[in-house]
C-alpha positions in Angstrom: -16.6 87.4 -77.1 -17.0 84.4 -79.3 -13.7 84.3 -81.2 -11.5 83.2 -78.2 -9.5 80.0 -78.4 -10.6 79.2 -74.9 -13.6 79.5 -72.7 -13.1 82.5 -70.4 -15.5 80.9 -67.9 -13.0 78.1 -67.3 -9.8 77.8 -65.4 -6.5 76.2 -66.7 -5.4 73.6 -64.2 -3.2 70.5 -64.7 -2.9 71.1 -68.4 -6.6 71.3 -69.1 -9.6 73.6 -68.9 -12.3 73.1 -66.3 -15.1 75.2 -64.7 -14.5 76.7 -61.3 -15.5 74.4 -58.4 -18.6 76.4 -57.6 -19.4 77.4 -61.2 -19.3 81.2 -60.5 -18.2 83.8 -63.0 -17.3 87.5 -63.0 -18.4 90.1 -65.6 -15.6 91.6 -67.6 -16.2 94.9 -69.3 -14.6 96.8 -72.1 -13.1 100.0 -70.7 -13.5 101.8 -74.1 -17.3 101.7 -74.0 -18.3 99.9 -70.8 -19.9 97.0 -72.8 -19.9 93.4 -71.6 -16.8 91.7 -72.8 -16.9 88.2 -71.3 -17.9 86.2 -68.2 -14.7 84.9 -66.7 -14.3 82.2 -64.1 -14.4 83.3 -60.5 -11.9 80.9 -58.9 -12.2 80.0 -55.2 -9.9 78.6 -52.5 -10.9 75.1 -53.7 -9.6 75.9 -57.2 -6.4 77.3 -55.8 -6.0 74.0 -53.8 -6.4 72.1 -57.1 -3.9 74.3 -58.9 -1.3 74.0 -56.2 -1.8 70.2 -56.1 -1.3 70.1 -59.8 1.9 72.2 -59.6 3.3 70.0 -56.8 2.6 66.9 -59.0 4.3 68.5 -62.0 7.4 69.3 -59.9 7.5 65.8 -58.6 6.9 64.4 -62.1 7.4 65.3 -65.8 8.3 69.0 -65.3 10.7 68.4 -62.5 12.5 65.7 -64.5 13.4 68.0 -67.4 16.9 69.4 -67.7 17.4 73.1 -67.8 18.1 72.9 -71.6 14.8 71.1 -72.1 13.0 73.7 -70.1 14.6 76.4 -72.3 13.4 74.8 -75.5 9.8 74.8 -74.3 10.1 78.5 -73.3 11.6 79.2 -76.7 8.6 77.6 -78.4 6.3 79.6 -76.2 8.1 82.8 -77.3 7.7 81.8 -81.0 4.0 81.2 -80.6 3.5 84.5 -78.8 5.2 86.4 -81.7 3.1 84.5 -84.2 -0.1 85.6 -82.3 1.1 89.1 -81.4 -1.6 90.9 -83.3 -4.4 88.8 -81.8 -2.9 89.2 -78.3 -2.6 93.0 -78.8 -6.3 93.2 -79.7 -7.2 91.1 -76.7 -5.2 93.4 -74.4 -6.7 96.5 -76.0 -10.2 95.2 -75.4 -9.4 94.0 -71.9 -7.2 96.8 -70.5 -8.2 99.7 -72.7 -4.7 100.4 -73.9 -4.0 101.5 -77.6 -3.3 98.7 -80.0 0.3 99.8 -80.5 0.9 99.5 -76.8 -0.8 96.1 -76.7 1.4 94.9 -79.5 4.5 96.2 -77.7 3.4 94.2 -74.7 3.0 91.0 -76.7 6.5 91.5 -78.2 7.9 92.1 -74.8 6.3 88.9 -73.5 8.0 87.0 -76.4 11.3 88.7 -75.5 11.0 87.6 -71.9 10.4 84.1 -72.9 13.3 84.2 -75.4 15.6 85.7 -72.7 14.7 83.1 -70.1 14.8 80.3 -72.6 18.5 81.1 -73.2 19.2 81.7 -69.6 17.7 78.5 -68.2 20.9 76.5 -68.5 23.3 79.3 -67.7 22.6 80.0 -64.0 25.4 78.2 -62.2 26.7 77.6 -58.7 30.2 78.4 -57.5 33.1 76.5 -56.1 34.3 78.0 -52.8 37.9 77.9 -51.6 37.7 76.3 -48.2 39.7 74.2 -45.7 42.2 71.6 -46.8 40.5 68.2 -47.5 37.2 69.8 -48.5 35.5 70.6 -51.8 32.7 73.1 -51.3 30.3 74.4 -53.9 26.8 75.9 -54.3 23.7 74.8 -56.2 20.9 76.9 -57.5 17.6 75.0 -57.1 13.9 76.0 -57.7 11.8 76.9 -54.8 9.1 74.4 -55.9 5.7 75.9 -56.4 5.6 79.7 -57.0 2.5 81.9 -56.7 2.1 84.9 -59.1 -0.5 87.6 -58.5 -0.5 89.8 -61.5 -2.2 93.2 -61.9 -4.4 94.5 -64.7 -2.2 97.2 -66.2 0.4 95.1 -67.9 -0.7 91.5 -67.7 1.5 90.1 -70.6 4.7 91.9 -69.6 4.4 91.0 -65.9 3.6 87.4 -66.7 6.7 87.3 -68.9 9.0 88.7 -66.3 7.7 86.6 -63.3 6.3 83.4 -64.7 8.9 83.2 -67.5 11.8 83.4 -64.9 10.1 81.0 -62.5 9.6 78.4 -65.2 13.1 78.8 -66.5 14.4 77.9 -63.0 12.1 74.8 -62.9 9.4 76.1 -60.6 5.8 75.1 -61.2 3.5 78.1 -61.2 0.1 79.1 -60.1 -1.0 82.4 -61.7 -3.8 84.6 -60.4 -4.5 87.4 -62.9 -6.4 90.5 -61.9 -10.2 90.2 -62.1 -10.4 93.4 -64.2 -8.2 92.0 -67.0 -7.4 88.3 -67.3 -8.0 87.3 -70.9 -4.3 87.5 -72.0 -3.3 85.3 -69.0 -5.8 82.6 -70.2 -4.5 83.0 -73.8 -1.0 82.5 -72.4 -2.1 79.3 -70.8 -3.3 78.1 -74.2 0.1 79.0 -75.7 2.0 77.2 -73.0 -0.1 74.1 -73.6 0.5 74.3 -77.4 4.2 74.7 -76.8 4.4 71.4 -74.9 4.6 72.6 -71.3 3.9 69.6 -69.1 0.6 69.5 -67.3 0.6 71.3 -64.0 3.8 73.4 -64.7 1.5 76.4 -65.3 -2.0 76.8 -63.7 -4.2 79.9 -64.2 -6.9 80.7 -61.8 -8.8 84.0 -62.3 -10.9 85.4 -59.5 -11.2 88.1 -56.9 -8.2 89.2 -54.9 -9.9 88.6 -51.6 -10.9 85.1 -52.6 -8.5 83.4 -55.1 -5.7 85.9 -54.4 -5.9 85.6 -50.6 -6.1 81.8 -50.9 -2.9 81.7 -53.0 -1.0 84.1 -50.8 -1.8 82.0 -47.7 -1.4 78.5 -49.2 1.0 76.3 -47.3 1.9 74.5 -50.5 3.4 77.6 -52.1 7.2 78.2 -51.6 7.5 81.7 -53.1 5.1 84.6 -53.9 5.5 87.3 -56.6 3.1 90.2 -56.3 2.7 93.5 -58.3 0.1 95.9 -57.1 -0.8 98.4 -54.4 1.2 99.1 -51.2 -1.9 98.2 -49.1 -2.4 94.8 -50.7 1.4 94.1 -50.8 1.5 94.4 -47.1 -1.3 91.8 -46.8 0.6 89.5 -49.2 3.7 89.8 -47.1 1.9 89.1 -43.9 0.3 86.0 -45.4 3.7 84.8 -46.7 5.2 85.4 -43.3 2.8 82.9 -41.7 4.3 80.3 -44.0 7.9 81.7 -43.7 8.3 82.0 -47.5 10.1 84.7 -49.5 8.2 87.3 -51.6 9.0 89.6 -54.4 6.9 92.8 -54.1 6.6 95.6 -56.7 4.3 98.2 -55.3 4.3 101.2 -57.5 6.0 104.5 -57.4 6.0 108.3 -57.7 8.9 108.4 -60.1 10.7 111.7 -61.0 12.4 112.8 -64.2 14.9 115.5 -63.2 15.6 118.1 -66.0 18.7 120.3 -65.5 19.1 123.6 -67.3 21.9 122.1 -69.4 19.8 119.2 -70.6 19.1 118.5 -74.3 15.4 119.5 -74.2 14.7 118.2 -77.7 15.8 114.8 -76.7 14.1 114.9 -73.3 10.6 116.2 -74.2 9.1 113.0 -75.8 10.2 111.0 -72.7 8.9 113.6 -70.3 5.4 113.3 -71.7 5.2 109.7 -72.9 6.4 108.2 -69.7 3.5 109.9 -67.9 0.6 109.2 -70.3 1.5 105.7 -71.5 -1.3 103.2 -70.7 -3.3 106.2 -69.5 -0.8 106.8 -66.8 -1.6 103.4 -65.3 2.1 102.4 -65.0 4.0 101.6 -61.8 7.1 103.4 -63.2 5.1 106.3 -64.7 7.1 109.6 -64.6 4.4 111.4 -62.7 6.7 114.0 -61.3 8.8 116.3 -63.6 11.4 118.2 -61.7 12.7 121.1 -63.7 15.6 123.5 -62.9 14.2 127.0 -62.6 16.1 128.7 -65.6 14.3 126.3 -68.1 11.1 125.7 -66.1 8.8 127.9 -68.2 10.2 126.6 -71.4 9.8 123.0 -70.4 6.2 123.5 -69.2 5.3 125.3 -72.4 6.7 122.6 -74.6 5.1 119.8 -72.6 1.8 121.7 -72.7 2.0 121.8 -76.5 2.4 118.1 -76.6 -0.5 117.6 -74.2 -2.9 119.6 -76.3 -2.0 117.5 -79.3 -2.7 114.1 -77.6 -5.5 112.0 -79.2 -7.8 110.3 -76.6 -10.1 107.5 -77.9 -11.2 103.9 -77.8 -8.3 101.4 -77.7 -9.1 99.8 -81.1 -8.7 103.3 -82.7 -5.1 103.2 -81.6 -5.0 106.7 -80.0 -2.2 108.2 -77.9 -4.3 107.7 -74.7 -7.1 105.2 -74.2 -9.5 104.9 -71.2 -8.6 103.9 -67.7 -9.4 100.4 -66.6 -12.7 101.0 -64.7 -15.3 103.5 -63.5 -13.7 103.3 -60.1 -10.3 104.2 -61.4 -11.8 107.1 -63.4 -13.4 108.4 -60.2 -10.1 108.1 -58.3 -8.2 110.1 -61.0 -11.1 112.5 -61.1 -10.8 113.1 -57.4 -7.2 114.2 -57.9 -8.2 116.6 -60.6 -10.8 118.0 -58.3 -8.0 118.4 -55.7 -6.1 120.4 -58.3 -9.0 122.8 -58.7 -9.6 123.1 -54.9 -5.9 123.8 -54.4 -5.8 126.5 -57.0 -3.0 124.8 -58.9 -2.2 125.8 -62.4 -3.4 123.5 -65.1 -0.8 124.1 -67.8 -2.6 122.0 -70.4 -5.3 119.3 -70.8 -5.8 117.1 -73.7 -9.3 117.5 -75.2 -11.8 114.7 -74.9 -13.6 114.3 -78.2 -17.4 114.6 -78.2 -17.5 111.3 -80.2 -16.1 109.2 -77.3 -18.4 106.3 -76.4 -20.7 107.4 -73.6 -20.0 104.3 -71.5 -16.2 104.5 -71.7 -14.0 105.4 -68.7 -12.0 108.4 -70.0 -9.9 110.9 -68.2 -8.4 114.0 -69.9 -4.6 113.8 -69.7 -3.6 116.8 -67.5 -0.4 118.7 -66.9 -0.2 120.6 -63.7 2.6 123.2 -63.3 4.4 124.7 -60.3 3.3 122.0 -57.8 4.9 122.1 -54.3 6.9 119.0 -53.4 4.8 118.2 -50.4 1.4 118.5 -52.1 -0.6 115.3 -52.4 -0.3 115.5 -56.2 3.5 115.2 -55.8 3.4 112.6 -53.1 0.7 110.0 -54.0 0.5 107.5 -56.8 -2.5 108.7 -58.9 -2.4 105.9 -61.5 -3.8 108.1 -64.2 -2.6 110.5 -67.0 -1.7 113.3 -64.6 1.8 114.8 -64.3 3.0 117.4 -61.8 5.8 119.7 -62.8 7.9 120.9 -59.9 10.6 123.7 -60.1 14.0 123.3 -58.3 17.1 125.3 -57.7 20.3 123.3 -57.9 21.4 119.7 -57.6 20.9 119.4 -53.8 17.3 120.6 -53.9 16.5 118.3 -56.9 17.9 115.3 -55.0 15.9 116.2 -51.8 12.6 116.6 -53.8 13.3 113.4 -55.8 13.9 111.3 -52.7 11.1 113.1 -50.7 8.3 110.6 -51.2 7.5 107.2 -49.6 8.3 105.5 -53.0 11.5 104.6 -54.7 11.1 102.7 -58.0 12.5 104.6 -61.0 14.2 108.0 -61.7 15.4 109.8 -64.8 18.1 112.4 -65.0 18.6 114.8 -67.9 21.9 116.6 -68.0 25.1 117.0 -70.1 27.2 117.0 -66.9 28.5 113.5 -66.6 29.8 114.0 -63.0 26.5 115.3 -61.9 24.7 112.3 -63.5 26.9 109.8 -61.7 26.5 111.6 -58.4 22.7 111.5 -58.7 22.8 107.9 -59.9 24.4 107.0 -56.6 22.2 109.2 -54.4 18.8 108.7 -55.8 16.8 106.3 -53.6 15.2 103.9 -56.2 15.7 100.7 -58.0 16.5 102.0 -61.5 18.1 105.3 -62.7 18.1 106.3 -66.3 20.5 109.0 -67.5 19.4 111.0 -70.6 16.6 108.5 -71.3 13.7 106.9 -69.4 12.8 103.3 -69.4 15.4 102.1 -71.9 12.7 100.6 -74.1 11.6 98.3 -71.3 14.9 96.6 -70.8 14.1 92.9 -70.4 17.7 92.3 -69.4 17.7 95.1 -66.7 16.9 94.2 -63.1 13.7 95.9 -62.0 12.3 96.6 -58.6 12.0 99.2 -55.8 13.1 100.4 -52.4 11.0 101.9 -49.6 7.3 101.6 -50.2 7.9 100.5 -53.8 8.7 97.0 -52.5 11.7 94.7 -52.6 13.2 91.9 -54.7 14.1 92.1 -58.3 12.5 90.9 -61.6 13.9 91.0 -65.1 17.4 89.9 -66.1 19.4 87.2 -64.3 18.5 88.8 -61.0 15.0 87.4 -61.4 16.4 83.9 -61.6 18.2 84.4 -58.3 14.9 85.4 -56.8 13.1 82.4 -58.1 15.7 80.0 -56.8 17.2 79.0 -53.5 20.9 78.5 -52.9 22.2 75.3 -51.4 25.8 74.8 -50.2 27.5 71.4 -50.4 30.7 70.7 -48.5 32.5 67.3 -49.2 35.2 66.1 -46.8 37.4 63.8 -48.8 40.7 64.2 -47.0 43.8 66.1 -48.0 
C-alpha cells in the first residue's frame, strides 16, 4: 500500500518511527483476495527493550508529570481525530482483517467512543477516606502501575486498543502495544493519531511482530508492571506464566462459547436478528460470538426455519464490497473452520442452512460458507469448542433447568443471552449463568463501552470497559496518618 500516512515497515517508539533493530519485515496479506498488502516491521526482543525503556522514561518525565485532566484532554483530541478519519480507518481495517466496511467503520467509531469515555473518566477515579482509629486519618489513592503491556489480537484491533490502551493511558500508565502479526495496520495508524494529538513521546509505543518473538519478549519483560492479553486459551496460559515470573497482574480475555437461550415465550421477531448476527459478525471471528443457540423444544423447529431463511439470504464477498460476511483472516483459519464443517459431515449432523458462496469470489480469498447446524448434542465438539468462524450450533432443551445446565456446560464463560417475557426467569438465569455478561432480550447492547467486559473459567479474568478497566489498570495505595486525637 502506498497511501498510508506511515511506513508499515517501521515501529513507533519514543514518539518517532524507526526500523526494527534487525531490519526484518513480515508479509501482510489481504484476506479478501490473498494479495500482498504490505511488508510490516518484525519487532524483536531488542525492539521491545527499546519500547519499554521509552515508556519508563515517559512515566518518569513529561507523561508522568501531567495531571489527570491534562491526560483526559489528550485522549479527547485522539478521539476527535479518530472520528475525523473513521472512513479511512474503516477501509484499512477492511483490507487488513477482511471485515465488511460497515463493521470497520463501527469499530472506528467504537475506538473514538472509548477514547471519549476514558477522556472524561481520567480525573474522576478517586480514592476513599476510611473511618479508622481515633487520632488517625486514613485514605486510599489510585495510582498507575507504570508500564503496561498490551498484546492485541487480529479480529478487533481498534476496539481492543480502545478498551485496553485507552483505559491504561487515562490512568497515567505508559503503554507498549504488540498488535497481531496478521493485522496491525490500524495499530500503527493509531500511533500516528496519538502523536498528532500531542501524546508525549514514549507514552505509547507500538511494536508489531510475531507472538513468539515480540509478544513473548513483552510478556516476560521485567520492566512491565501489568499485562493485558486477548487471544486463545493456550497463549493466555503462557502469558500468565510469564507474568508470574515477574509477579505482575494480568488481564486475560480468552474467548468463549457463548449461548443465546430462547424460551418458548420469547418475542421471536425481536430475537431473530440477534440470533444470527451475533454468530456471523466478523465472519464469526468474535470472542463473544453467539455460537450456541439454545431453543426450547416447542419453538425449536420454528426458530431453526427462520434462522435458516436468514442464512440463505446472507451475502458473502470481499470486504470492500461491504457484504454481510467477509473472508476469515487467513488460510490457516479457513482450514480450521473447514475442519469443523468436515466434522459436521462425519457426525451426520443436520445442516439446516448454508449461505451460498458466489462464483465471482476472488480465487485467492479465504472464504467460508456461513453454516447453521441444527439439533446438536450439548457434548458434541461443535457445541463445546470455540470455532472462530461463521458456524452456529442450534441445541434443543426442555425447561429452565436443562437450559441452564447446557449453557454452563462448557469450559468457557464469557457472555450469554436470554430471550423470555418472564421477568422472574430472566433474573434467575442472570444470577445462575456462569459468565461475565448476561443480556436479557438483547445481545451485546451495541458494544457497550460503559459495560464491564470479561470472563470466568477458561474465558479468563479481569475486566475491561467502563470504570472497572480503570481499577484494573491502577494499583491501590492506603495511607494512614497519625496526628493525635
